Structure formats: C-alpha cells, structure tokens
C-alpha angles and dihedrals in degrees: 000000000000124000124210131186114255088244088061095059114123134189111273096026118130118224135182118228127165088355091299127112119235134185114219108236097177142346134200126187111223126192107180109198112287094346125105118278121257139188117233110203139181112216135187119210107232094211101046101022090228118144126221140173117237131182119211126191110242092245095049116119115222127199109241118207125202113218132194124213136193133192108251138174120230107235112175149320122250110186105301093343121096115200125213133182126212106239092214104041101021088228112150128220133173134213126201123237091250091056093050099044114179091351089087088074091067101045117112125175116272091016113148117221143145117271113202121221130198115193091344095307122109109244105167147327142248113230124207113259091254137021133194115233132179120238109233100173136018140135115280119272114276112232113236093015116143127217091249094051128095123322126232132204118259126188115219129209090259094055096257116138113214132182106240136177115270094252093066112103138188115288095028123124118233133187115237131192110238091204096067106359096245129148113255107173148325114270113231121224 
C-alpha cells in the first residue's frame, strides 16, 4: 500500500477510497482566493463503472493501488457470470454482473479487451473506446426524415438501448461510444 498526496494524483492512477477501487479520470488543482487549496477529481468506480466527482483537500493522503491487467477475450455469458480467456495463457476467469456494472452492455463474443486484476483477482475491465453492436429492435424508418431530425430508441443485441437517427433499421450494425453509450455512426458492410 502506497499513499500519495492528493496533489500528486494523476489521470489513470487507481486509488482505494471507502474500500472501493477508483480510476482517476481527471484532476484539477484549485486555490480559491485565500482559502486552502483543493484537488477536484473525476473518478470511475472499477466495480460499478459509475463516475463521480470528488474534492480532496491538498494535504489529504490517498491510498494508491497498483493494478495488473491482461489481454483477454470475452467468451460467453452464463446467467450473471461473464467468462473471459487470457489470450496468452488460455486461463479462464469470470466476472459477475455486479462487478461489471454497465460494461455488460458493450460485451460481444470474441471481443478482445483488458481485464484488470487486483491482488490476482479480476476486478474490472477496460473497454475499447467504441464497439459495434447489432440493432435487434427499433421503430420503422420514417420516410422523408433527415439525419439531423429526431432520434428514436433502438435495442441492440447486448440489451443496450441507444438513441439513433431515424434511418437506422433492424439488423444494421452501429458504432457506439463506450464512454457515454451514444450512437456514433452506421457500420458499412
């Protein structure tokens, strides 16, 4: 266990707070007038994937955690268990739905990604920036609708509901941002 001052926090570090692991997404040092300085940070909970803002006092000590990661391939889902295989050693691990949080909406079979380990136990994963998902259900195309017009909900093969342009139909593949779950573009071919 290593402790760092809050002013030493950097993007990408993992910290432990209230017995939960967080990845630091951003930090900003604030010194408001004659008050004490503080560090405003944006953190992502490794277990749930939820983001939060947290303000540290400059003199606060924060527990830094060193994580390991390995490239793994997502294999299949069995109830609430999601199974992954290490692409180098072929060792298999599984993570529960609660540990993955909203990340389960972006997992497609044979997808390669980084699984994060803490003390030899899988605790989360790092998704690629974008994923391609298939639309399984959406309202029919609206004739005369333009790309900049209204959006409509579309259900993907992973269970994620995304707001898409009206010209997207069932069976089409779309590219989704894994950061905020928004539609980016239609995938050709």
